[in-house]
C-alpha positions, 0 to 999 in steps of 0.5 A, a space after each residue: 567897546 564890547 565891554 562898554 556896550 555890555 555895561 550899557 546893556 546891563 545898566 538898561 536891563 537893570 533899569 527895565 527890571 526895576 521899573 517893572 518891579 515897581 510898576 507891577 509888583 511893589 505898587 500892587 503889594 503896597 495896594 494890598 497892604 493899604 487895603 488890609 490896613 483899612 480892613 483891620 481898622 474898620 474891624 477894630 472900629 466895629 469891635 469898639 463900637 460893639 463894646 461901647 454901645 451896650 455899656 454907654 449912651 450913644 452920645 457918651 462913646 469912648 474917645 478911642 471909639 469915636 476916633 476909630 469910627 470916624 477913621 474907618 468911615 473916612 477910609 472905607 469908602 476910599 479903599 472899598 467903594 462897593 462896601 461903603 454904604 453897607 459899612 456906614 449902615 452898620 453904624 446907622 443901625 446901631 444908632 437906630 437901635 438905641 444902644 442895643 445890638 440885635 440881629 438887624 445889626 449883626 446882619 448889617 455887620 455880616 454884609 459890610 464885612 463880606 463886601 469888604 473881604 470880597 473886594 480885598 480878595 478880588 483886587 487886581 493887585 493880587 495878580 500882578 503877573 497877569 498885568 505884566 503878561 497882558 502889557 507885554 503880549 500883543 492883544 489877540 482879536 478873535 
């Protein structure tokens, strides 16, 4: 009987540990990976855009640039809501400048990148153990 209760305890303990691992660690790490991939794609779109704009008419961007720009404009608001407007305005600035890159464009790029980097660094996913501790310990009221 002790063997059976020990086995049952081990199975239940393993399930609980696996659940905490999934809920707090794996999901947090996955969120960081996804945000990092979107950040990398957004930076690639900006780089392609900066290379294409001075060399071409805005209506004649390369297919790779158009695809990267469309993908980034779709994903940045989903993963970086605070940076969405700043990132979109980067491309608006490039169009208003009529295929020239100047200080105004670079200021908008710096602003968008800074906001996205701050959001990536400030994500709750970076501190999974804080979530575990807060869910286990009872909240104390002062």
